[in-house]
C-alpha positions as CSV (number, residue, x, y, z in Angstrom):
1,X,75.4,117.2,95.5
2,X,78.0,119.0,93.5
3,X,81.7,119.6,93.6
4,X,82.4,120.8,97.1
5,X,85.9,119.7,98.2
6,X,89.0,121.7,98.0
7,X,92.2,120.5,96.3
8,X,94.0,118.1,98.6
9,X,97.5,118.8,97.2
10,X,99.3,121.7,95.6
11,X,98.5,121.9,91.8
12,X,102.2,120.9,90.9
13,X,102.0,117.7,93.1
14,X,98.5,116.9,91.8
15,X,99.7,117.2,88.1
16,X,102.7,115.0,88.8
17,X,100.5,112.4,90.5
18,X,98.1,112.5,87.5
19,X,100.9,112.0,85.0
20,X,102.5,109.2,87.0
21,X,99.2,107.4,87.5
22,X,98.4,107.6,83.8
23,X,101.9,106.6,82.6
24,X,103.4,104.3,85.2
25,X,100.7,102.6,87.2
26,X,98.9,100.7,84.4
27,X,102.2,99.0,83.2
28,X,103.1,98.4,86.9
29,X,99.9,96.5,87.5
30,X,100.5,94.3,84.5
31,X,104.1,93.8,85.4
32,X,103.3,92.9,88.9
33,X,100.7,90.3,87.7
34,X,103.2,88.9,85.2
35,X,105.9,88.6,87.8
36,X,103.8,87.0,90.4
37,X,102.2,84.5,88.0
38,X,104.8,83.9,85.2
39,X,108.2,85.0,86.6
40,X,108.3,83.1,89.9
41,X,107.7,86.4,91.8
42,X,111.3,87.5,90.8
43,X,111.6,91.2,89.9
44,X,115.1,90.4,88.4
45,X,113.6,87.8,86.1
46,X,111.1,90.2,84.8
47,X,113.7,93.0,84.5
48,X,116.0,90.6,82.5
49,X,113.1,89.8,80.1
50,X,112.3,93.5,79.5
51,X,116.0,94.3,79.1
52,X,116.3,91.7,76.4
53,X,113.1,92.4,74.6
54,X,112.5,96.1,75.3
55,X,109.2,97.8,74.6
56,X,108.1,94.9,72.4
57,X,108.5,92.6,75.5
58,X,106.0,94.7,77.5
59,X,103.6,94.7,74.5
60,X,103.9,90.9,74.3
61,X,103.2,90.2,77.9
62,X,100.4,92.7,78.2
63,X,97.2,90.6,78.2
64,X,94.4,91.7,75.9
65,X,90.9,92.0,77.5
66,X,88.8,89.0,76.5
67,X,85.1,88.3,76.4
68,X,85.6,86.1,79.5
69,X,87.2,88.9,81.4
70,X,84.5,91.3,80.5
71,X,81.8,88.8,81.4
72,X,83.4,88.2,84.9
73,X,83.7,91.9,85.5
74,X,80.1,92.7,84.4
75,X,78.6,89.9,86.4
76,X,80.5,90.8,89.5
77,X,79.7,94.5,89.1
78,X,76.0,94.0,88.4
79,X,75.8,91.6,91.3
80,X,77.3,94.0,93.8
81,X,75.3,96.9,92.5
82,X,72.1,94.8,92.9
83,X,73.0,93.9,96.5
84,X,73.8,97.6,97.3
85,X,70.3,98.6,96.0
86,X,68.2,95.7,97.1
87,X,69.4,94.4,100.4
88,X,67.9,96.0,103.5
89,X,70.0,98.3,105.7
90,X,70.0,100.8,108.5
91,X,69.6,104.5,107.4
92,X,72.9,106.4,108.1
93,X,73.7,110.0,107.7
94,X,77.1,111.1,106.5
95,X,79.0,114.2,107.6
96,X,77.8,117.6,106.4
97,X,79.8,118.9,103.5
98,X,81.3,122.4,103.3
99,X,78.1,123.5,101.3
100,X,75.8,122.1,104.0
101,X,74.7,118.9,102.3
102,X,74.4,115.7,104.3
103,X,74.4,112.4,102.3
104,X,72.2,109.5,103.4
105,X,73.4,106.0,103.1
106,X,71.9,102.5,103.5
107,X,74.3,100.5,105.7
108,X,74.0,96.9,104.3
109,X,77.7,96.3,103.7
110,X,78.0,93.3,106.2
111,X,74.9,91.6,104.6
112,X,76.3,92.2,101.0
113,X,79.6,90.8,102.2
114,X,78.2,87.6,103.6
115,X,75.9,87.1,100.5
116,X,78.8,87.6,98.2
117,X,81.2,85.2,99.9
118,X,78.4,82.6,100.5
119,X,77.3,82.9,96.8
120,X,80.9,82.7,95.5
121,X,81.8,79.6,97.5
122,X,78.4,78.0,96.8
123,X,78.9,78.4,93.1
124,X,82.3,76.5,93.5
125,X,81.0,73.9,95.9
126,X,78.1,72.9,93.6
127,X,80.2,72.9,90.5
128,X,78.5,75.9,88.8
129,X,81.4,78.2,88.6
130,X,85.1,77.5,89.4
131,X,87.0,80.5,91.0
132,X,90.2,79.2,89.3
133,X,88.7,80.7,86.1
134,X,89.1,84.2,87.7
135,X,92.8,83.5,88.5
136,X,93.5,82.0,85.0
137,X,92.1,85.2,83.4
138,X,93.4,87.6,86.0
139,X,95.8,89.4,83.7
140,X,93.0,90.0,81.2
141,X,90.7,91.2,84.0
142,X,93.2,93.7,85.2
143,X,93.8,94.9,81.6
144,X,90.1,95.3,81.1
145,X,89.7,97.2,84.4
146,X,92.5,99.6,83.4
147,X,90.5,100.5,80.4
148,X,87.2,100.3,82.1
149,X,88.1,102.7,84.8
150,X,89.0,105.4,82.3
151,X,85.6,104.9,80.6
152,X,83.8,105.1,84.0
153,X,85.5,108.5,84.7
154,X,84.3,109.7,81.3
155,X,80.8,108.7,82.4
156,X,81.2,110.7,85.7
157,X,82.3,113.7,83.6
158,X,79.3,113.4,81.3
159,X,77.1,113.1,84.4
160,X,78.4,116.3,85.8
161,X,78.2,118.2,82.5
162,X,74.5,117.4,82.3
163,X,73.9,119.2,85.5
164,X,75.6,122.4,84.2
165,X,79.1,122.2,85.5
166,X,80.9,121.9,82.1
167,X,82.7,125.2,82.7
168,X,84.7,123.7,85.6
169,X,86.0,120.8,83.5
170,X,89.8,120.4,82.8
171,X,92.4,117.7,83.1
172,X,92.9,118.4,86.8
173,X,89.1,118.2,87.6
174,X,88.9,114.9,85.6
175,X,91.7,113.5,87.6
176,X,90.6,114.8,91.1
177,X,86.9,114.5,90.5
178,X,84.0,117.1,90.3
179,X,81.5,115.7,92.6
180,X,81.9,114.9,96.3
181,X,78.8,112.7,96.6
182,X,78.0,111.5,93.1
183,X,74.9,109.4,92.8
184,X,72.7,107.8,90.1
185,X,69.1,108.6,91.0
186,X,68.5,109.1,94.8
187,X,69.7,105.8,96.1
188,X,72.8,104.5,94.3
189,X,75.9,106.2,95.7
190,X,78.7,105.8,93.2
191,X,81.6,106.1,95.7
192,X,80.1,103.5,98.0
193,X,80.0,101.2,94.9
194,X,83.5,101.9,93.7
195,X,85.3,102.1,97.0
196,X,83.3,99.6,99.1
197,X,81.3,97.2,97.0
198,X,83.6,96.8,94.0
199,X,87.0,97.6,95.4
200,X,87.0,96.2,99.0
201,X,84.7,93.3,98.1
202,X,87.0,92.3,95.3
203,X,89.8,92.0,97.9
204,X,87.8,89.3,99.8
205,X,86.7,87.6,96.6
206,X,90.3,87.4,95.2
207,X,91.6,86.2,98.5
208,X,89.2,83.3,98.3
209,X,90.0,82.8,94.7
210,X,93.8,82.4,95.4
211,X,93.0,79.8,98.1
212,X,90.9,77.8,95.8
213,X,93.5,78.0,93.0
214,X,96.3,76.7,95.3
215,X,94.0,74.0,96.7
216,X,93.1,72.8,93.2
217,X,96.8,72.9,92.0
218,X,98.5,71.2,94.9
219,X,95.6,69.3,96.4
220,X,96.0,71.1,99.8
221,X,96.3,74.6,101.4
222,X,99.6,75.7,102.8
223,X,99.5,77.1,106.3
224,X,101.1,80.4,104.8
225,X,98.1,80.7,102.4
226,X,95.7,80.0,105.2
227,X,97.2,82.6,107.5
228,X,97.3,85.2,104.7
229,X,93.7,84.5,103.7
230,X,92.3,84.5,107.2
231,X,94.0,87.8,108.1
232,X,92.9,89.5,104.9
233,X,89.3,88.3,105.4
234,X,89.3,89.4,109.1
235,X,90.4,92.8,107.9
236,X,87.8,93.1,105.1
237,X,85.2,91.8,107.6
238,X,86.3,94.6,110.0
239,X,85.9,97.1,107.1
240,X,82.3,96.1,106.3
241,X,81.4,96.0,110.0
242,X,82.7,99.6,110.3
243,X,81.6,100.7,106.8
244,X,79.3,103.5,108.2
245,X,82.4,104.9,109.9
246,X,84.3,104.8,106.7
247,X,81.7,107.1,105.2
248,X,83.0,109.8,107.6
249,X,86.7,109.5,106.5
250,X,88.7,111.5,104.1
251,X,88.0,109.1,101.1
252,X,84.3,109.8,101.2
253,X,83.8,113.1,103.0
254,X,86.7,115.1,101.4
255,X,88.0,113.4,98.2
256,X,85.9,114.0,95.1
257,X,85.0,111.1,92.7
258,X,87.5,111.3,89.8
259,X,90.0,109.3,88.0
260,X,92.3,109.1,91.1
261,X,89.6,107.5,93.3
262,X,88.0,105.3,90.6
263,X,91.2,103.9,89.2
264,X,92.5,103.3,92.7
265,X,89.3,101.3,93.7
266,X,88.6,99.6,90.4
267,X,92.2,98.6,89.5
268,X,94.7,99.2,92.3
269,X,92.8,97.6,95.1
270,X,92.0,94.3,93.3
271,X,95.6,94.0,92.0
272,X,98.0,95.5,94.5
273,X,96.1,94.9,97.8
274,X,95.7,91.2,97.0
275,X,99.2,90.7,95.7
276,X,100.6,88.8,98.7
277,X,98.0,86.1,98.2
278,X,98.6,86.2,94.4
279,X,102.3,85.3,95.1
280,X,101.5,82.5,97.5
281,X,99.4,80.7,95.0
282,X,102.5,79.3,93.3
283,X,104.8,79.6,96.3
284,X,103.3,77.6,99.1
285,X,105.4,78.1,102.3
286,X,105.4,75.7,105.2
287,X,105.5,77.9,108.3
288,X,104.9,75.2,110.9
289,X,102.1,75.4,113.5
290,X,103.9,77.5,116.1
291,X,105.0,80.2,113.6
292,X,101.7,80.3,111.8
293,X,99.7,80.7,115.0
294,X,102.1,83.5,116.2
295,X,101.7,85.5,112.9
296,X,98.0,84.9,112.9
297,X,97.5,86.0,116.5
298,X,99.7,89.1,116.0
299,X,97.9,90.0,112.8
300,X,94.4,89.6,114.4
301,X,95.6,91.8,117.4
302,X,96.8,94.5,115.0
303,X,93.5,94.5,113.1
304,X,91.5,94.6,116.3
305,X,93.5,97.6,117.6
306,X,93.0,99.4,114.3
307,X,89.2,98.7,114.6
308,X,89.1,99.7,118.3
309,X,90.7,103.1,117.4
310,X,88.0,103.8,114.9
311,X,85.3,102.4,117.2
312,X,86.5,104.6,120.1
313,X,86.4,107.9,118.0
314,X,83.0,106.9,116.4
315,X,81.4,106.3,119.8
316,X,82.9,109.5,121.2
317,X,81.3,111.5,118.3
318,X,78.0,109.6,118.4
319,X,77.5,110.4,122.1
320,X,78.8,114.0,121.8
321,X,81.8,113.2,123.9
322,X,80.0,111.4,126.7
323,X,81.1,107.7,126.0
324,X,83.7,106.3,128.4
325,X,87.2,105.9,126.9
326,X,89.2,103.0,128.5
327,X,86.7,103.2,131.5
328,X,87.2,106.9,132.0
329,X,85.5,110.2,131.0
330,X,87.3,111.2,127.8
331,X,89.8,114.1,127.5
332,X,88.7,116.4,124.7
333,X,89.0,119.8,123.1
334,X,85.9,121.8,122.0
335,X,86.8,123.4,118.7
336,X,84.8,125.8,116.7
337,X,85.1,126.5,113.0
338,X,83.3,128.5,110.3
339,X,81.7,126.9,107.2
340,X,81.9,128.2,103.7
341,X,78.4,129.6,104.2
342,X,79.5,131.6,107.2
343,X,77.9,129.5,109.9
344,X,79.9,128.8,113.2
345,X,79.9,125.2,114.3
346,X,81.7,123.1,116.9
347,X,83.6,119.8,116.9
348,X,84.9,117.7,119.7
349,X,88.6,116.5,119.3
350,X,89.4,113.4,121.3
351,X,92.7,113.5,123.2
352,X,92.6,110.3,125.3
353,X,92.5,106.6,124.7
354,X,94.2,105.4,121.5
355,X,93.9,109.1,120.2
356,X,95.9,110.3,123.2
357,X,98.9,108.2,122.3
358,X,99.7,109.9,119.0
359,X,97.9,111.7,116.2
360,X,96.9,109.1,113.6
361,X,98.1,106.3,115.9
362,X,95.6,104.0,114.2
363,X,97.8,103.9,111.2
364,X,100.5,101.9,113.1
365,X,98.4,98.8,113.7
366,X,97.0,99.0,110.1
367,X,100.6,99.0,108.6
368,X,101.5,96.1,111.0
369,X,98.4,94.2,110.0
370,X,99.5,94.4,106.4
371,X,102.9,93.2,107.3
372,X,101.5,90.2,109.2
373,X,99.4,89.0,106.3
374,X,102.4,89.4,104.0
375,X,105.2,87.8,106.1
376,X,103.8,84.3,105.5
377,X,105.5,84.7,102.1
378,X,108.9,85.0,104.0
379,X,111.6,86.9,102.3
380,X,112.7,85.1,99.1
381,X,111.3,88.0,97.0
382,X,110.6,91.7,97.7
383,X,107.6,92.1,95.5
384,X,105.0,90.6,98.0
385,X,105.9,93.5,100.4
386,X,105.1,96.2,97.8
387,X,101.7,96.8,99.3
388,X,103.2,97.3,102.9
389,X,105.6,99.9,101.4
390,X,102.7,101.5,99.4
391,X,100.4,101.6,102.4
392,X,103.1,103.2,104.7
393,X,103.6,106.0,102.1
394,X,99.9,106.4,101.5
395,X,99.1,106.7,105.2
396,X,101.9,109.1,106.0
397,X,100.7,111.3,103.2
398,X,97.2,111.0,104.4
399,X,98.2,112.0,107.9
400,X,99.9,115.1,106.6
401,X,96.8,116.0,104.5
402,X,94.5,115.5,107.4
403,X,96.7,117.6,109.7
404,X,96.9,120.4,107.1
405,X,93.1,120.3,106.7
406,X,92.5,120.4,110.4
407,X,95.0,123.2,110.9
408,X,93.2,125.3,108.3
409,X,89.7,124.4,109.7
410,X,90.3,124.7,113.5
411,X,93.2,127.3,113.7
412,X,94.1,127.9,117.3
413,X,92.2,124.9,118.5
414,X,94.3,122.6,116.3
415,X,97.4,124.1,118.0
416,X,95.9,123.3,121.4
417,X,95.3,119.7,120.1
418,X,98.9,119.4,118.9
419,X,100.2,120.6,122.2
420,X,98.2,117.9,123.9
421,X,99.0,115.1,121.4
422,X,102.3,116.4,119.9
423,X,103.5,113.6,117.6
424,X,102.0,112.0,114.4
425,X,101.5,108.3,113.8
426,X,104.5,107.1,115.8
427,X,105.8,109.0,118.9
428,X,109.3,110.3,118.4
429,X,109.4,109.3,114.7
430,X,106.8,111.3,112.8
């Protein structure tokens, strides 16, 4: 369906992001794994080691991809690809692109999620495959994924070049991506695979893996690990339940498939997003029943509010603004815009319910949800909270990008919207 999305950042910012991703993020992923697994979760301990051994120290701790790591990745990737293609699902249409293309998806994410977890736990229960093997080779797997994500992006470039878009290739297009809806054949959507079936599914798989590892190491599960795992699985379950709605978000409908997206989903999600559980494997914390239940309930409430925000907007759009919002007729703005082909179209902007509290209010419970599945680790070390910090920066940046895009798209209508819903994310703060 071609390369259709505009640059999401200024060229200078994009080049800086590209250089930092290529130079800083791969060693950070390895150092995070090393710190969590081999340095007691202590950043200072890892820093002392690197200070004493220098560059050679980083080389020594960098795990080399092994045959076992590649086999695990290949089996997992092939299994998820097969589920994506073969499992039945409802036909869902995505948003129309600026060039007028409308992608069609098969919504079988929930079924794939259930089959994946049942299969994974079944293999462990019947002694066919022990998930502790994944944990024991985690560094090698991350190292292989770092290399594999780069190779995968070369494949995407070759795919585009075959269709005659070679003239558009440069380092920036390789990083940002050249296709908005890349596919292999008619049915295998690459971004659904990388973002949803490999990245998000690995979050759930690794959460279970960390549980099994702690159980087999200590003979029991700590309540901190149990709370962390339940909240993560609730969040990922929510994601797959809402997966068709995700296909309308910026990740799918506006960001092209390049190194930024692929590296993030193939490497960053499995390593960084799961890191609180990775820490808890060797640091079981006894919260006590009262505190554990409080954290669990608070986390589930935040995840539910985040889901309800998305559900509210999705129902509003699906019914063309006729669905009730909090039991009342919704407040809305009818905005018109012009497509790249010169057509005039209209959109409805919801200004009541959760969406009347603040622009991008749904990011607040998302950040709080991440905090609640991390706080079982308590505060002995900072590193488990890196994902919360990263998520906050990511969502504030995404809010700004979305506001800039809407301002450019809707013009005066966006000003009307901002007058009605004046603040972003958190009223009075941003």
